C-alpha positions in Angstrom: -50.7 51.2 24.4 -52.6 54.1 24.7 -55.7 54.6 27.6 -58.5 56.6 27.7 -58.9 58.5 31.2 -62.2 59.7 31.8 -62.8 61.4 34.9 -66.9 60.3 36.3 -68.9 61.7 38.8 -72.2 60.1 40.2 -75.4 61.9 39.1 -77.0 61.5 42.5 -74.1 62.6 44.5 -71.9 64.9 42.2 -69.0 64.9 44.8 -68.3 61.1 44.3 -65.9 61.3 41.1 -63.6 58.7 40.1 -61.2 58.0 36.9 -62.1 55.3 34.7 -59.5 53.8 32.2 -60.5 52.5 29.0 -57.9 50.7 26.8 -57.5 52.2 23.4 -56.2 50.3 20.0 -53.2 49.1 20.6 -50.1 51.3 18.3 -52.6 54.4 18.9 -50.8 58.0 19.1 -52.3 60.3 21.6 -53.4 62.4 18.6 -55.5 59.3 17.1 -57.0 58.5 20.8 -58.5 62.1 21.0 -59.8 61.7 17.5 -61.4 58.7 18.3 -62.2 59.0 22.2 -66.4 60.8 21.8 -67.7 57.0 20.6 -65.9 55.4 23.3 -66.9 57.8 25.8 -70.8 57.8 24.7 -70.9 53.9 25.0 -69.2 54.3 28.0 -72.1 56.6 29.5 -74.6 54.7 27.8 -73.6 51.6 29.6 -73.4 53.5 33.0 -76.5 55.7 33.3 -75.9 56.7 36.8 -72.5 58.6 36.0 -71.7 61.7 33.9 -68.5 62.3 32.5 -67.1 65.4 33.7 -63.3 65.6 31.9 -61.2 63.1 29.6 -58.0 62.9 28.3 -55.6 60.2 26.8 -51.9 59.0 27.8 -49.5 56.3 27.6 -49.7 54.2 30.6 -46.6 54.3 33.1 -45.2 50.7 33.5 -45.7 50.4 37.4 -49.2 51.7 36.9 -52.0 48.8 37.2 -53.3 47.4 34.3 
């Protein structure tokens, strides 16, 4: 499994930033994740208008990370 990690900052408090982990399709490669990320990011932004995305990347979660 691969995850899309977006770093978002609050519009009202730009210094308040956090990472959001969005699971991607099982079996997707990092390249497939990167190619299909923009619609997922757009949907997340549409559902969370109080946040703005400042960066994003795809990664394979480590087994000791929280799900």
